[in-house]
All heavy atoms as an XYZ file, in Angstrom:
978
protein
N      11.783     45.133     65.649
C      12.356     43.971     65.014
C      12.506     44.167     63.521
O      12.044     45.136     62.938
N      13.164     43.217     62.924
C      13.329     43.185     61.484
C      13.607     41.748     61.076
O      13.490     40.833     61.899
C      14.459     44.123     61.040
O      14.381     44.316     59.645
N      13.953     41.557     59.852
C      14.274     40.230     59.337
C      15.590     40.358     58.585
O      15.621     40.658     57.398
C      13.144     39.735     58.429
C      13.227     38.302     57.934
C      13.203     37.311     59.096
C      12.088     38.008     56.977
N      16.688     40.154     59.322
C      18.020     40.416     58.764
C      19.065     39.750     59.661
O      18.806     39.492     60.832
C      18.272     41.944     58.669
C      18.343     42.597     60.040
C      19.494     42.273     57.843
N      20.224     39.467     59.084
C      21.367     39.030     59.872
C      22.365     40.185     59.876
O      22.783     40.641     58.810
C      22.031     37.769     59.289
C      23.211     37.331     60.161
C      21.030     36.634     59.139
N      22.715     40.659     61.050
C      23.699     41.738     61.118
C      24.991     41.217     61.726
O      24.993     40.306     62.533
C      23.098     42.982     61.784
C      23.500     43.249     63.205
O      24.604     42.949     63.639
N      22.602     43.824     63.955
N      26.090     41.802     61.256
C      27.407     41.323     61.658
C      28.295     42.507     62.051
O      28.019     43.648     61.706
C      28.036     40.502     60.522
C      28.086     41.232     59.199
C      29.176     42.021     58.865
C      27.045     41.149     58.292
C      29.216     42.703     57.653
C      27.071     41.821     57.089
C      28.172     42.590     56.774
O      28.205     43.278     55.582
N      29.384     42.233     62.801
C      30.260     43.306     63.294
C      30.948     44.075     62.164
O      31.138     43.536     61.083
C      31.301     42.562     64.110
C      30.647     41.275     64.496
C      29.754     40.934     63.346
N      31.283     45.250     62.512
C      31.163     45.903     63.800
C      29.810     46.608     63.925
O      29.240     47.033     62.937
C      32.263     46.948     63.983
C      33.630     46.380     64.297
C      34.736     46.754     63.564
C      33.817     45.480     65.329
C      35.994     46.264     63.854
C      35.082     44.980     65.636
C      36.176     45.373     64.881
N      29.354     46.770     65.172
C      28.085     47.444     65.432
C      28.247     48.929     65.737
O      27.263     49.633     65.900
C      27.360     46.793     66.611
C      26.636     45.520     66.206
O      26.331     45.362     65.013
O      26.380     44.688     67.083
N      29.477     49.368     65.855
C      29.696     50.807     66.040
C      30.995     51.217     65.350
O      31.728     50.379     64.839
C      29.685     51.212     67.521
C      30.893     50.705     68.292
O      31.643     49.858     67.774
O      31.085     51.152     69.429
N      31.218     52.508     65.314
C      32.440     53.045     64.720
C      32.935     54.204     65.584
O      32.252     54.635     66.509
C      32.204     53.495     63.275
C      31.374     54.742     63.177
O      30.409     54.883     63.948
O      31.692     55.600     62.340
N      34.093     54.672     65.302
C      34.701     55.734     66.124
C      33.918     57.039     66.088
O      33.971     57.825     67.019
C      36.146     55.977     65.665
C      37.046     54.791     65.922
C      38.434     54.973     65.328
O      38.677     55.976     64.635
O      39.275     54.093     65.564
N      33.193     57.283     65.003
C      32.463     58.540     64.861
C      31.083     58.497     65.505
O      30.443     59.526     65.662
C      32.336     58.904     63.379
C      33.682     59.073     62.694
C      33.534     59.208     61.195
O      32.452     59.031     60.635
N      34.632     59.519     60.525
N      30.587     57.313     65.833
C      29.278     57.195     66.442
C      28.119     57.470     65.500
O      27.046     57.864     65.927
N      28.331     57.244     64.199
C      27.271     57.457     63.214
C      26.992     56.152     62.472
O      27.773     55.207     62.542
C      27.644     58.579     62.211
C      28.940     58.237     61.471
C      27.759     59.915     62.910
C      29.301     59.186     60.352
N      25.893     56.121     61.777
C      25.527     54.932     61.012
C      26.341     54.903     59.717
O      26.007     55.560     58.739
C      24.031     54.931     60.709
N      27.443     54.153     59.747
C      28.335     54.018     58.596
C      28.955     52.626     58.644
O      29.121     52.053     59.714
C      29.420     55.126     58.617
C      30.237     55.132     57.334
C      30.305     55.001     59.823
C      31.151     56.337     57.203
N      29.277     52.066     57.488
C      29.871     50.731     57.439
C      31.141     50.712     58.275
O      32.023     51.533     58.103
C      30.202     50.337     55.997
C      30.353     48.851     55.808
C      29.334     48.114     55.230
C      31.508     48.179     56.204
C      29.457     46.747     55.058
C      31.639     46.817     56.031
C      30.613     46.099     55.452
O      30.741     44.748     55.284
N      31.213     49.767     59.189
C      32.359     49.644     60.081
C      32.940     48.241     59.903
O      32.477     47.281     60.516
C      31.924     49.898     61.534
O      33.033     49.917     62.384
N      33.922     48.132     59.048
C      34.485     46.853     58.624
C      35.410     46.263     59.686
O      36.328     46.916     60.157
C      35.261     47.067     57.323
C      35.757     45.833     56.667
C      36.415     46.185     55.336
C      36.910     44.944     54.632
N      37.503     45.291     53.339
N      35.152     45.003     60.036
C      36.035     44.297     60.964
C      37.148     43.629     60.159
O      37.024     43.454     58.938
C      35.252     43.242     61.746
O      35.005     42.115     60.929
N      38.220     43.200     60.812
C      39.272     42.485     60.095
C      38.783     41.186     59.445
O      39.372     40.720     58.476
C      40.310     42.185     61.187
C      40.087     43.231     62.218
C      38.605     43.502     62.198
N      37.706     40.611     59.964
C      37.152     39.368     59.427
C      35.840     39.600     58.679
O      34.960     38.734     58.661
C      36.934     38.375     60.578
C      38.244     37.972     61.225
O      39.058     37.327     60.547
O      38.455     38.330     62.406
N      35.715     40.733     58.051
C      34.477     41.124     57.380
C      33.991     40.074     56.381
O      32.807     39.749     56.353
C      34.673     42.475     56.682
C      33.381     43.080     56.224
O      32.573     43.496     57.077
O      33.159     43.136     54.984
N      34.884     39.532     55.583
C      34.475     38.535     54.579
C      33.898     37.282     55.233
O      32.910     36.719     54.748
C      35.654     38.175     53.682
N      34.475     36.854     56.339
C      33.964     35.679     57.054
C      32.588     35.975     57.634
O      31.666     35.153     57.528
C      34.940     35.242     58.174
C      34.339     34.108     59.002
C      36.273     34.839     57.591
N      32.438     37.160     58.228
C      31.138     37.524     58.785
C      30.071     37.597     57.689
O      28.938     37.156     57.895
C      31.220     38.856     59.531
C      31.761     38.724     60.924
C      32.955     39.322     61.264
C      31.088     37.994     61.888
C      33.469     39.195     62.549
C      31.589     37.863     63.174
C      32.787     38.463     63.507
N      30.408     38.127     56.537
C      29.436     38.177     55.438
C      29.054     36.772     55.005
O      27.887     36.489     54.734
C      30.000     38.970     54.269
C      30.020     40.454     54.513
C      30.385     41.211     53.264
O      29.907     40.916     52.177
N      31.237     42.216     53.418
N      30.030     35.873     54.933
C      29.751     34.484     54.563
C      28.812     33.830     55.564
O      27.856     33.151     55.182
C      31.048     33.685     54.475
C      30.820     32.208     54.204
C      32.097     31.399     54.316
O      33.178     31.884     54.046
N      31.966     30.156     54.729
N      29.078     34.024     56.853
C      28.206     33.455     57.885
C      26.792     34.011     57.779
O      25.811     33.261     57.849
C      28.772     33.755     59.270
C      30.045     33.028     59.667
C      30.607     33.608     60.953
C      29.788     31.541     59.802
N      26.686     35.327     57.619
C      25.373     35.965     57.518
C      24.618     35.466     56.287
O      23.424     35.143     56.367
C      25.532     37.480     57.487
N      25.299     35.383     55.161
C      24.654     34.901     53.933
C      24.244     33.440     54.029
O      23.220     33.045     53.472
C      25.583     35.091     52.733
C      25.585     36.468     52.117
C      26.703     36.601     51.088
C      24.240     36.781     51.475
N      25.033     32.627     54.742
C      24.667     31.215     54.876
C      23.298     31.089     55.538
O      22.539     30.174     55.223
C      25.727     30.453     55.673
O      25.659     30.735     57.052
N      22.991     32.000     56.440
C      21.680     31.986     57.097
C      20.605     32.582     56.183
O      19.568     31.967     55.945
C      21.730     32.759     58.418
C      20.506     32.515     59.260
C      20.539     31.564     60.268
C      19.315     33.195     59.042
C      19.412     31.301     61.042
C      18.190     32.940     59.789
C      18.239     31.996     60.781
O      17.115     31.740     61.522
N      20.851     33.762     55.668
C      19.798     34.482     54.935
C      19.392     33.802     53.632
O      18.237     33.869     53.236
C      20.224     35.924     54.667
O      21.242     35.974     53.701
N      20.307     33.133     52.970
C      19.976     32.488     51.689
C      18.900     31.420     51.823
O      18.192     31.130     50.867
C      21.233     31.859     51.078
C      22.127     32.842     50.387
C      23.307     32.121     49.767
C      24.210     33.083     49.036
N      25.370     32.391     48.443
N      18.790     30.831     53.001
C      17.807     29.771     53.224
C      16.463     30.298     53.710
O      15.526     29.533     53.893
C      18.352     28.742     54.215
C      19.597     28.030     53.741
C      19.370     27.168     52.505
O      18.253     26.641     52.318
O      20.322     27.027     51.716
N      16.369     31.605     53.916
C      15.119     32.233     54.345
C      14.708     33.203     53.232
O      15.229     34.311     53.136
C      15.324     32.965     55.674
C      14.057     33.574     56.215
O      13.274     34.163     55.484
N      13.860     33.454     57.517
N      13.795     32.776     52.386
C      13.439     33.526     51.180
C      13.065     34.971     51.465
O      13.558     35.886     50.814
C      12.284     32.820     50.436
O      12.664     31.472     50.189
C      11.969     33.521     49.132
N      12.204     35.172     52.434
C      11.760     36.539     52.736
C      12.930     37.394     53.243
O      13.059     38.562     52.862
C      10.628     36.516     53.762
C       9.990     37.864     53.971
C       8.777     37.771     54.895
C       8.178     39.152     55.097
N       7.086     39.139     56.050
N      13.783     36.827     54.069
C      14.941     37.558     54.570
C      15.872     37.929     53.414
O      16.320     39.068     53.309
C      15.703     36.718     55.604
C      16.924     37.404     56.194
S      17.860     36.322     57.308
C      16.791     36.301     58.740
N      16.163     36.977     52.558
C      17.104     37.176     51.462
C      16.640     38.262     50.487
O      17.451     38.946     49.883
C      17.338     35.853     50.728
C      18.481     35.871     49.770
C      19.800     35.868     50.227
C      18.274     35.884     48.397
C      20.867     35.879     49.351
C      19.334     35.892     47.509
C      20.622     35.892     47.988
O      21.691     35.910     47.107
N      15.335     38.439     50.365
C      14.796     39.471     49.464
C      15.131     40.880     49.935
O      15.167     41.807     49.134
C      13.287     39.306     49.306
C      12.925     38.062     48.531
C      11.436     37.774     48.559
O      10.666     38.407     49.280
N      11.030     36.793     47.777
N      15.357     41.061     51.233
C      15.902     42.311     51.734
C      14.964     43.419     52.155
O      15.421     44.434     52.661
N      13.663     43.280     51.950
C      12.710     44.324     52.352
C      11.624     43.723     53.235
O      10.465     43.625     52.840
C      12.071     44.967     51.116
O      13.032     45.589     50.316
N      11.965     43.332     54.439
C      11.047     42.537     55.245
C       9.886     43.273     55.894
O       8.836     42.708     56.085
C      11.954     41.958     56.326
C      13.033     42.969     56.476
C      13.245     43.528     55.102
N      10.066     44.518     56.272
C       9.055     45.217     57.080
C       8.519     46.438     56.338
O       8.558     47.561     56.858
C       9.654     45.626     58.429
S      10.417     44.279     59.334
N       8.026     46.239     55.139
C       7.596     47.365     54.290
C       6.532     48.233     54.943
O       6.524     49.440     54.775
C       7.099     46.843     52.945
C       8.198     46.329     52.074
C       7.668     45.876     50.731
C       8.808     45.307     49.914
N       8.392     44.885     48.604
N       5.624     47.625     55.704
C       4.570     48.403     56.355
C       5.131     49.311     57.447
O       4.670     50.424     57.642
C       3.504     47.483     56.955
C       2.734     46.724     55.883
O       2.768     47.145     54.713
O       2.114     45.704     56.233
N       6.136     48.810     58.170
C       6.702     49.560     59.284
C       7.850     50.478     58.852
O       7.989     51.587     59.356
C       7.208     48.584     60.358
C       6.103     47.739     60.954
S       6.716     46.337     61.925
C       7.474     47.168     63.280
N       8.709     49.971     57.953
C       9.897     50.703     57.509
C       9.976     50.626     55.982
O      10.745     49.832     55.433
C      11.162     50.110     58.133
C      11.091     49.955     59.630
C      10.976     48.691     60.208
C      11.137     51.064     60.468
C      10.910     48.532     61.579
C      11.065     50.914     61.849
C      10.957     49.653     62.394
O      10.884     49.507     63.752
N       9.196     51.438     55.277
C       9.084     51.303     53.821
C      10.392     51.532     53.051
O      10.558     51.001     51.953
C       8.035     52.351     53.428
C       7.889     53.241     54.598
C       8.347     52.506     55.802
N      11.338     52.263     53.624
C      12.588     52.522     52.888
C      13.730     51.602     53.312
O      14.810     51.653     52.733
C      13.038     53.987     53.082
O      13.280     54.222     54.475
C      11.989     54.951     52.559
N      13.499     50.761     54.300
C      14.560     49.882     54.786
C      14.818     48.759     53.781
O      13.903     48.076     53.341
C      14.156     49.308     56.140
C      15.277     48.623     56.868
C      14.890     48.314     58.301
O      14.029     47.439     58.513
O      15.430     48.974     59.194
N      16.089     48.583     53.432
C      16.469     47.541     52.481
C      17.819     46.952     52.884
O      18.766     47.685     53.164
C      16.555     48.092     51.062
C      17.030     47.075     50.060
C      16.242     45.976     49.735
C      18.277     47.196     49.457
C      16.678     45.020     48.830
C      18.719     46.245     48.543
C      17.921     45.158     48.242
O      18.360     44.214     47.355
N      17.893     45.633     52.955
C      19.118     44.914     53.288
C      19.475     44.003     52.121
O      18.851     42.953     51.952
C      18.925     44.058     54.545
C      18.443     44.831     55.743
C      17.158     44.652     56.231
C      19.277     45.724     56.389
C      16.721     45.337     57.342
C      18.850     46.424     57.503
C      17.568     46.233     57.982
N      20.447     44.381     51.307
C      20.816     43.510     50.183
C      21.131     42.091     50.649
O      21.941     41.898     51.554
C      22.059     44.192     49.592
C      21.932     45.636     50.008
C      21.267     45.597     51.362
N      20.441     41.128     50.078
C      20.592     39.704     50.396
C      20.295     39.382     51.866
O      20.743     38.362     52.379
C      21.973     39.193     50.011
C      22.284     39.397     48.563
N      21.545     38.821     47.552
C      23.242     40.125     47.956
C      22.030     39.188     46.384
N      23.059     39.988     46.601
N      19.565     40.264     52.546
C      19.124     39.979     53.903
C      20.196     40.090     54.969
O      20.033     39.544     56.057
N      21.287     40.786     54.657
C      22.350     40.961     55.656
C      22.733     42.433     55.737
O      22.471     43.212     54.819
C      23.597     40.108     55.339
C      24.312     40.591     54.078
C      23.215     38.635     55.209
C      25.653     39.928     53.819
N      23.360     42.807     56.858
C      23.831     44.180     57.000
C      24.970     44.246     58.014
O      25.012     43.469     58.974
C      22.710     45.138     57.432
O      23.183     46.478     57.360
C      22.219     44.865     58.837
N      25.852     45.159     57.784
C      26.850     45.516     58.791
C      26.092     46.266     59.874
O      25.318     47.177     59.590
C      27.933     46.378     58.149
C      28.908     46.937     59.146
O      28.775     48.076     59.574
N      29.897     46.143     59.510
N      26.294     45.867     61.130
C      25.526     46.443     62.225
C      25.595     47.957     62.292
O      24.579     48.631     62.416
N      26.798     48.511     62.209
C      26.966     49.961     62.328
C      26.351     50.704     61.146
O      25.909     51.837     61.284
C      28.442     50.321     62.461
N      26.313     50.060     59.983
C      25.686     50.716     58.829
C      24.179     50.820     59.022
O      23.552     51.767     58.571
C      26.001     49.952     57.547
C      25.522     50.670     56.307
C      25.986     49.984     55.039
O      26.317     48.803     55.028
N      26.023     50.730     53.961
N      23.599     49.847     59.705
C      22.168     49.867     59.970
C      21.873     50.909     61.036
O      21.125     51.848     60.816
C      21.725     48.482     60.392
C      20.260     48.299     60.615
C      19.245     49.114     60.189
C      19.644     47.217     61.317
N      18.036     48.594     60.587
C      18.248     47.438     61.271
C      20.120     46.096     61.963
C      17.340     46.561     61.859
C      19.216     45.221     62.540
C      17.845     45.457     62.491
N      22.443     50.749     62.223
C      22.382     51.762     63.278
C      23.501     51.477     64.272
O      23.885     50.336     64.490
C      21.009     51.834     63.965
C      20.568     50.611     64.707
C      20.872     50.434     66.056
C      19.834     49.620     64.078
C      20.455     49.316     66.750
C      19.419     48.490     64.754
C      19.733     48.343     66.081
O      19.335     47.222     66.765
N      24.034     52.522     64.843
C      25.209     52.437     65.702
C      24.848     51.946     67.100
O      23.939     52.466     67.732
C      25.849     53.834     65.759
C      27.275     53.772     66.225
O      27.524     53.611     67.413
N      28.191     53.890     65.289
N      25.553     50.909     67.581
C      25.342     50.360     68.916
C      26.690     50.303     69.636
O      27.416     49.311     69.537
C      24.730     48.942     68.866
C      24.541     48.375     70.268
C      23.424     48.931     68.108
N      27.057     51.349     70.347
C      28.325     51.299     71.073
C      28.272     50.348     72.265
O      27.279     50.292     72.976
C      28.547     52.739     71.543
C      27.301     53.484     71.255
C      26.400     52.633     70.428
N      29.326     49.571     72.435
C      29.421     48.686     73.589
C      28.576     47.436     73.524
O      28.287     46.838     74.556
N      28.186     47.002     72.331
C      27.342     45.818     72.196
C      28.105     44.518     72.435
O      29.315     44.437     72.265
N      27.375     43.477     72.855
C      27.962     42.169     73.134
C      28.624     41.552     71.911
O      29.654     40.892     72.020
C      26.888     41.200     73.615
C      26.714     40.995     75.111
S      28.155     41.087     76.114
C      28.513     39.385     76.352
N      28.012     41.715     70.753
C      28.542     41.117     69.535
C      29.976     41.590     69.285
O      30.874     40.782     69.037
C      27.620     41.504     68.370
C      27.998     40.960     67.034
C      26.898     41.192     66.026
O      26.003     40.375     65.904
N      26.947     42.295     65.310
N      30.207     42.883     69.379
C      31.552     43.426     69.181
C      32.474     43.082     70.341
O      33.642     42.753     70.143
C      31.499     44.948     69.010
C      30.884     45.369     67.692
O      30.557     44.494     66.859
O      30.722     46.587     67.494
N      31.959     43.155     71.559
C      32.802     42.875     72.722
C      33.339     41.449     72.661
O      34.521     41.200     72.873
C      32.022     43.099     74.019
C      32.912     43.037     75.225
C      33.549     44.070     75.829
C      33.271     41.855     75.954
N      34.297     43.610     76.899
C      34.151     42.248     76.994
C      32.957     40.507     75.832
C      34.701     41.362     77.899
C      33.509     39.612     76.745
C      34.373     40.045     77.755
N      32.454     40.492     72.376
C      32.889     39.095     72.301
C      33.889     38.876     71.174
O      34.845     38.103     71.326
C      31.690     38.160     72.142
C      30.966     37.936     73.441
O      31.553     37.998     74.513
N      29.678     37.675     73.363
N      33.688     39.521     70.061
C      34.623     39.395     68.940
C      35.998     39.955     69.319
O      37.019     39.296     69.121
C      34.054     40.122     67.715
C      34.993     40.211     66.553
C      35.490     39.065     65.941
C      35.385     41.441     66.044
C      36.341     39.145     64.864
C      36.234     41.535     64.969
C      36.714     40.379     64.378
O      37.576     40.475     63.303
N      36.025     41.131     69.877
C      37.298     41.792     70.197
C      38.019     41.179     71.395
O      39.251     41.153     71.428
C      37.058     43.286     70.449
C      36.619     44.088     69.236
C      36.184     45.481     69.656
C      37.729     44.144     68.194
N      37.281     40.693     72.382
C      37.896     40.236     73.620
C      38.030     38.726     73.764
O      38.826     38.260     74.585
C      37.129     40.803     74.820
C      37.266     42.301     74.897
O      38.333     42.818     75.217
N      36.204     43.008     74.568
N      37.257     37.973     73.011
C      37.331     36.516     73.150
C      37.499     35.805     71.814
O      37.533     34.579     71.775
C      36.066     35.962     73.843
O      34.952     36.087     72.947
C      35.780     36.661     75.157
N      37.570     36.567     70.728
C      37.694     36.008     69.375
C      36.499     35.130     69.010
O      36.595     34.205     68.220
C      38.999     35.232     69.203
C      39.397     35.122     67.757
O      39.148     36.022     66.962
N      40.020     34.014     67.386
N      35.355     35.412     69.598
C      34.114     34.705     69.311
C      33.397     35.428     68.169
O      33.143     36.622     68.253
C      33.245     34.676     70.564
S      31.701     33.786     70.331
N      33.113     34.728     67.110
C      32.436     35.315     65.961
C      30.928     35.199     66.154
O      30.390     34.098     66.135
C      32.835     34.590     64.679
C      34.211     34.923     64.187
C      35.271     35.099     65.055
C      34.436     35.060     62.836
C      36.538     35.409     64.598
C      35.699     35.369     62.361
C      36.749     35.534     63.240
N      30.274     36.330     66.351
C      28.831     36.352     66.561
C      28.151     37.212     65.511
O      28.704     38.212     65.060
C      28.501     36.939     67.935
C      28.946     36.089     69.083
C      28.504     36.641     70.423
O      27.661     37.554     70.467
O      29.008     36.149     71.436
N      26.949     36.804     65.154
C      26.062     37.624     64.336
C      24.758     37.764     65.107
O      24.466     36.970     66.003
C      25.809     37.011     62.937
C      27.094     36.931     62.139
C      25.148     35.653     63.024
N      23.996     38.771     64.773
C      22.684     38.956     65.383
C      21.640     38.634     64.322
O      21.658     39.224     63.241
C      22.505     40.402     65.884
O      23.499     40.655     66.870
C      21.121     40.612     66.476
N      20.770     37.713     64.629
C      19.739     37.285     63.684
C      18.400     37.825     64.151
O      17.887     37.425     65.194
C      19.703     35.750     63.557
C      21.078     35.229     63.137
C      18.617     35.328     62.570
C      21.222     33.729     63.216
N      17.871     38.758     63.384
C      16.541     39.323     63.652
C      15.547     38.441     62.897
O      15.649     38.292     61.676
C      16.458     40.764     63.130
C      17.477     41.714     63.731
C      16.994     42.375     65.000
O      15.774     42.370     65.251
O      17.844     42.901     65.730
N      14.591     37.855     63.616
C      13.697     36.861     63.022
C      12.376     37.387     62.496
O      11.626     36.646     61.881
C      13.425     35.745     64.026
C      14.625     34.889     64.391
C      14.224     33.841     65.409
C      15.232     34.242     63.162
N      12.066     38.647     62.745
C      10.801     39.147     62.224
C      10.513     40.567     62.630
O      11.130     41.127     63.538
N       9.564     41.138     61.966
C       9.189     42.526     62.186
C       8.426     42.720     63.488
O       8.411     43.805     64.044
C       8.358     43.017     61.009
S       9.218     42.830     59.430
N       7.806     41.651     63.980
C       7.057     41.704     65.220
C       7.934     41.090     66.316
O       8.334     39.932     66.219
C       5.734     40.912     65.092
C       4.983     40.892     66.405
C       4.880     41.512     63.987
N       8.224     41.872     67.335
C       9.123     41.389     68.392
C       8.506     40.281     69.241
O       9.219     39.419     69.746
C       9.544     42.547     69.289
C      10.568     43.438     68.628
C      11.202     44.347     69.642
C      12.190     45.254     68.975
N      13.556     44.839     69.213
N       7.221     40.297     69.442
C       6.558     39.312     70.290
C       5.406     38.663     69.514
O       4.236     39.005     69.702
C       6.042     39.975     71.573
C       7.147     40.658     72.346
C       7.276     42.038     72.324
C       8.067     39.916     73.076
C       8.313     42.671     73.014
C       9.098     40.533     73.761
C       9.210     41.908     73.734
O      10.225     42.527     74.409
N       5.729     37.694     68.646
C       4.663     37.047     67.875
C       3.780     36.182     68.772
O       4.203     35.733     69.844
C       5.430     36.182     66.874
C       6.756     35.953     67.494
C       7.039     37.159     68.342
N       2.579     35.960     68.321
C       1.640     35.105     69.049
C       2.108     33.650     68.950
O       2.745     33.248     67.972
C       0.245     35.252     68.463
C      -0.316     36.651     68.616
C      -1.666     36.775     67.970
C      -2.168     38.211     68.136
N      -3.421     38.426     67.436
N       1.763     32.868     69.938
C       2.192     31.470     70.002
C       1.783     30.683     68.757
O       2.551     29.858     68.258
C       1.621     30.808     71.253
N       0.593     30.952     68.252
C       0.135     30.202     67.073
C       0.937     30.530     65.807
O       0.865     29.814     64.819
C      -1.368     30.403     66.830
C      -1.793     31.832     66.610
C      -2.249     32.544     67.887
O      -2.014     32.042     68.995
O      -2.835     33.627     67.759
N       1.720     31.607     65.840
C       2.557     31.975     64.687
C       3.937     31.315     64.732
O       4.678     31.351     63.752
C       2.712     33.488     64.619
C       1.417     34.215     64.345
C       1.554     35.724     64.448
O       2.654     36.218     64.784
O       0.562     36.412     64.196
N       4.294     30.702     65.851
C       5.630     30.125     66.002
C       5.945     29.018     64.989
O       7.079     28.953     64.504
C       5.849     29.655     67.429
C       5.888     30.776     68.472
C       6.113     30.189     69.866
C       6.922     31.830     68.140
N       5.007     28.138     64.623
C       5.337     27.146     63.583
C       5.767     27.797     62.267
O       6.648     27.272     61.572
C       4.034     26.359     63.426
C       3.375     26.470     64.757
C       3.688     27.876     65.225
N       5.184     28.933     61.933
C       5.579     29.651     60.711
C       7.041     30.105     60.818
O       7.812     29.992     59.864
C       4.662     30.854     60.485
C       5.055     31.729     59.304
C       4.205     32.973     59.219
C       4.683     33.938     60.302
N       4.154     35.280     60.211
N       7.424     30.587     61.984
C       8.814     31.010     62.187
C       9.768     29.818     62.036
O      10.847     29.942     61.478
C       8.983     31.665     63.562
C       8.511     33.089     63.596
C       7.171     33.388     63.810
C       9.390     34.137     63.417
C       6.721     34.693     63.845
C       8.962     35.452     63.444
C       7.621     35.730     63.661
O       7.192     37.025     63.678
N       9.351     28.666     62.573
C      10.173     27.474     62.429
C      10.331     27.115     60.951
O      11.439     26.833     60.484
C       9.562     26.308     63.208
C      10.282     25.017     62.962
C       9.799     23.925     62.321
C      11.627     24.703     63.349
N      10.751     22.937     62.284
C      11.888     23.391     62.900
C      12.626     25.404     64.016
C      13.109     22.764     63.106
C      13.854     24.779     64.221
C      14.076     23.474     63.768
N       9.235     27.121     60.215
C       9.303     26.807     58.782
C      10.236     27.757     58.038
O      10.972     27.351     57.152
C       7.896     26.842     58.148
C       7.122     25.580     58.307
C       7.847     24.367     57.738
O       8.292     24.406     56.569
O       7.988     23.375     58.460
N      10.186     29.027     58.375
C      11.011     30.024     57.687
C      12.488     29.931     58.057
O      13.335     30.406     57.308
C      10.513     31.439     58.017
C       9.171     31.766     57.426
C       8.621     33.093     57.940
O       9.096     33.656     58.923
N       7.602     33.598     57.273
N      12.798     29.340     59.216
C      14.167     29.419     59.720
C      14.888     28.096     59.945
O      16.099     28.113     60.144
C      14.171     30.223     61.033
C      13.883     31.679     60.777
O      14.737     32.422     60.327
N      12.652     32.086     61.056
N      14.209     26.964     59.906
C      14.927     25.734     60.256
C      16.031     25.395     59.261
O      17.107     24.956     59.655
C      13.961     24.567     60.498
C      13.419     23.912     59.289
N      12.326     24.382     58.610
C      13.833     22.801     58.632
C      12.074     23.594     57.589
N      12.976     22.643     57.569
N      15.816     25.612     57.975
C      16.880     25.356     56.986
C      18.034     26.338     57.171
O      19.201     25.979     57.011
C      16.321     25.435     55.569
C      15.404     24.274     55.225
C      14.809     24.428     53.836
N      15.825     24.747     52.855
C      16.224     23.939     51.881
N      15.666     22.757     51.750
N      17.145     24.315     51.026
N      17.703     27.569     57.516
C      18.738     28.570     57.781
C      19.605     28.148     58.963
O      20.845     28.280     58.922
C      18.098     29.928     58.084
O      17.408     30.416     56.963
N      18.978     27.668     60.026
C      19.722     27.231     61.207
C      20.661     26.079     60.876
O      21.824     26.061     61.305
C      18.752     26.821     62.318
C      17.979     27.957     62.972
C      16.804     27.409     63.772
C      18.901     28.773     63.858
N      20.178     25.132     60.100
C      21.027     23.996     59.721
C      22.205     24.460     58.862
O      23.345     24.026     59.072
C      20.199     22.938     58.979
C      19.147     22.226     59.812
C      18.253     21.349     58.928
C      19.802     21.394     60.908
N      21.942     25.325     57.919
C      23.025     25.840     57.063
C      24.039     26.638     57.876
O      25.246     26.541     57.664
C      22.436     26.708     55.950
C      23.405     27.062     54.863
C      24.006     25.837     54.212
O      25.204     25.613     54.321
N      23.202     25.043     53.514
N      23.550     27.406     58.834
C      24.434     28.184     59.694
C      25.333     27.264     60.519
O      26.540     27.480     60.638
C      23.587     29.086     60.598
C      24.373     30.040     61.436
C      24.968     31.154     60.856
C      24.526     29.845     62.798
C      25.692     32.058     61.628
C      25.244     30.734     63.574
C      25.838     31.822     62.977
N      24.755     26.186     61.061
C      25.554     25.247     61.841
C      26.612     24.546     60.993
O      27.705     24.239     61.471
C      24.659     24.218     62.519
C      23.854     24.796     63.673
S      22.953     23.559     64.647
C      21.747     22.975     63.490
N      26.313     24.331     59.735
C      27.282     23.691     58.834
C      28.533     24.553     58.633
O      29.576     24.032     58.239
C      26.643     23.412     57.476
C      25.677     22.266     57.477
C      25.117     22.068     56.088
C      24.086     20.967     56.047
N      23.527     20.786     54.696
N      28.442     25.830     58.905
C      29.586     26.725     58.712
C      30.721     26.434     59.686
O      31.857     26.794     59.455
C      29.162     28.177     58.838
C      28.092     28.619     57.854
C      28.461     28.298     56.421
O      29.484     28.759     55.906
N      27.644     27.489     55.762
N      30.415     25.770     60.800
C      31.437     25.427     61.783
C      32.490     24.550     61.130
O      33.663     24.675     61.298
C      30.809     24.724     63.003
C      31.875     24.230     63.958
C      29.849     25.667     63.699
């Protein structure tokens, strides 16, 4: 896991980790930023220093393919085939947090969720 919003495209023709710009790149960046700006730790861009000390996401967002290449992912498929704009929101460095930690996740993300919904 991580703490970042990633947006299409998630792969490129070369199959390497490189920025893969979609025709709606500016819109996807706006959507991703609308979420990350409301989550202080996400927006700072270095969420998992203990696990990934060199990982950095400026303003808490990343182009999916620039982070790592995912050929055939749902996010890209839905965008290309149904014109559905999707982003992937990674909520934390721990994939399976303990139940008692869930209120903390809500506190960190509820304003982000509201801001994201306002983008509609």
